[in-house]
N, C-alpha and C positions, 0 to 999 in steps of 0.2 A: 625264551623272550616270550610274554603274554601275548594272545594273538589279538586282543584289544590295540596293544602298542604297536603290532606289525602293522596294523589297518591305517593307524594313525601316519606311520612313517611311510607307507604305501601312498597314502591320499597325499601327503605333502610332496612326495617325489613326483607324482604325476601332473600336482600343480606347478612344480618347478619345470619340468618339461612341456608344458602347455605354453609357458611365458618364455622358452628359449628364442634366440633370433632364429633358430632353423624354423620352429615351428610357426613363427610370424611370418616367414618366408612363404611356406607352404599355402597359409592361409590366404596371403594377400594375393600369391600367383594363381592360386587355384580358382579365385574369383574373377581374376581380370584375364586368365590365360585364353588365347584363341590358337586354334590348329585347323588345318586345311578343311576338314570334316568335324562338325560338332560333336562332342565325346568321342571322339577317335584320334589315335596316336598312330599314326603312319610311319612306319620305321624301315628305310632299304637298307637291306642285307646283301651281300653278294661276297663272292670268293670262296675257296675251299680250305679253312684255315683251322679245323680242330684244333683245341678246343675252344677257339675265340668264336667261331661261327661255322655251321656246317649244313647244307642243303640238304633236304629230304623229300622227293617227290617234286612235284611241281613247284608248290609254293610254300612249303614246309619250312621250317628253319629250327636248329637247335644250337645250343654253344652259349659261352659266357655272355656274350653281347647280348642275344636274344633273350635270356634269362636275367639280366640285369635291367633292361630296358623295359622289359615285361613288367617286372617289379616296379619301377618307376612310374609306368603308366597307370597301373593300379593304386599307387600311393597319392597319384593326383585325379583320381575318380576318372581315366580314361580308360578306352578299350584298345589293346593292342593289336596293331594289325600290321604284318609284316609285308613287304612290298620287295621283291625281285629286282636287284640291279643288273642291268645288262651286262655290265662291266664293273670288276672291282676297280680297275685302273681310273675310273672316272665316277666312281660312285659318290664322291665328296660333293658333284657338282649338282647332284640331283635334288637335295633340298631349296636352294635358290631358283630351281627351274619349276618349282612347284610339284613334283614328282612325289616327295614325303616330306613330313616335317623332322624328321631326324635321319641322317645316315650313319651305320655303324658298321663294323666287322674287322675291327683292327686297323684303323685307320691312323696312321703316323702325323702327327702335326708337323707342317713346316712351313716355313714364310711364303715359299713359293705356291704352295696349294692355297694358303689363307688369301694370297694376294688375287688369286685366279678365281674365289667365290666370293665376289662383292655382296651377292643377296643373300650370305649366310654367315652364321658366327660359330667358331669353333668354342667347344665346352672346354671346361679345366678339363686337366688330365685325369683319367681314371686308370691308368696302367703305366709304369714304365718298365722297360725291358733292354736287353742287350741282343748284338746278333750272336749265332753259333752256327755250326756246322754239325749234321747228323752223320754221323760214319759208323762203318763197321765196327763192333765189339772189338776191340784189341788193335785198333788201327788209329787210337786217337792221338798216338804221340807223332803221325805221319802227316797231320795237318794242325800246325800249330802256329802258321802266318800265310800270308797271299803268297810269298815265295814259293811255299809248299806245294802249289797248284800248277807249277809251270809243267806243260806238258801234259796236262791231266783234265779228264772231264768233271764238270759240276753241275749240279742241277739247282735252278732257282727260279723263282715266279717271274715272270716279265714284267717290266714297268714298274717295279715296287721298290720300296727303300733298300730291301736286300741287294736287288739287281744293280743298283745306285752305287751303294756302298762297294760292291764287290769291283765294278767297273773303274771306280775312283782308286781303290786300290792298286790292282792292275796297272793302271797308267802312272801311278806315284812312284811304284817300285819296278816299273819297266818289265812285269812278268809278261813272258812269252810261252805261247803254245797252249794257252788256256781254251777249252773248248766247254761253252758254255749251252746247256740245253734246258728247254722249257717243259716241265711235266704238265698233262694232261690234268692230273688229280695229285693229291698227296700220296696215295696208295702206289701210284706207278714211280713216283718220285722215290719212296723208300724201297721200292721195289727194284730199282736200278741201282740204288746204293748197295744192298744185299746181293745183288747179283755180280756185283764188280763193274757195272757200266758206268759207273761214276764213283769219283772217291769220295763225295760227299752232297749232302743236301743242304744249301743254305736256307736258314730259318732265323725266327727270334727264339730266344731262350725259352721263354713261357712255352712255346709252341714245341719245341725240341723236347723239353723235359718230359712234357704230356705223351708226347709220341713214343719215346724210347721206352716209358713205362708201360706202354701196351702192346709195342711189338718188340719182340724180342732178337737178340742178334745185333742190335744198333748201341749206339753210344752219343756222347757230345764231345766234340772237340770245337779249340778254337772260338772260345767265348771272349768278344771284344764290341767296343763301342761303335755306335755308329758314327761313320766319315760323312760330313755334311759336304756341301759344294763349295764352302770357302775353305776345306782342310782341316777344320776344326772336328772334335770327337767329342760325343755324349752319349748316354742312353738316348734311346727313343721313347716318346710318350706318345701312348693312345688318346684320342680323343674323339669325341661325338662332333658330327656338324648337323646343325641346327639351321632352319628356314628362318632367316632374320625378319621375315611379317609376321611371324607367331609371336604376338606378345605374351611376355612373361614365361615362355617355354624355357629359354636358356637360363634363366635365373631359377626358377624350381629345378631344372635338370642339374646345375651347379651345387645348388644345396643339398640335393640327393645324393650327389657324387661325393663330396664332402663327409656326408653323415655316414654313407655307405661303402665307400671305397674298400673298406677291410673285409665286406662279405662278397666282393667279387673275385671269380674263378674259384681256387682251389678252397675247400675242398670239393665243391660243387662238383 
């Protein structure tokens, strides 16, 4: 194709992109957006859940959430500034309290959490996932349902949707003798499984696949949906929690999620 024609097509495409609804949202929200500090996007991150988020040193963070939100900040002309959450189990409260503009780190949306954060707005979902168990390679067949956990030890993060899912299933099927232990960090949890101190580590499927690809001798077992408080089951969806007082921020974030959801995570 002649070079001149290529230039004309490229110019036409750029013109179309500039007039799309998403481009309009970016332009409008960038002009009217406010955050806690001018020119800065403060993002609360917490927990130890690679590849979603992982802490390095005192306040250094990496992972898919950190990368995605840093790219979002750059797209709207803000400087990305991570803020360490004191506890993951309450991290979604931080934006409403004025600690940060956005909270991330693999936060599952639940109606209960949304009701408990009246001064915040939950973004559109950017990732959907299931629950799964990380077990020793070759032992996948021994963990196929909650019934297989009777009189065995499992590892799960405390006060998380995984812990709630596990407890609801134990109670629903009247499973007895399940010992639940809480790890200090991910590596401790994986070591307990590999050493035979626990039959499995409850995780979400996205994290489980990432971990078994990097640590030999492990495998994924019992992939299942989340069981909610009302007994229904479905995939979990991760959202970001946004400070309600930040005008224009959640609109810009939702537009960015819609346009860039496919670039989140793998193969980053």
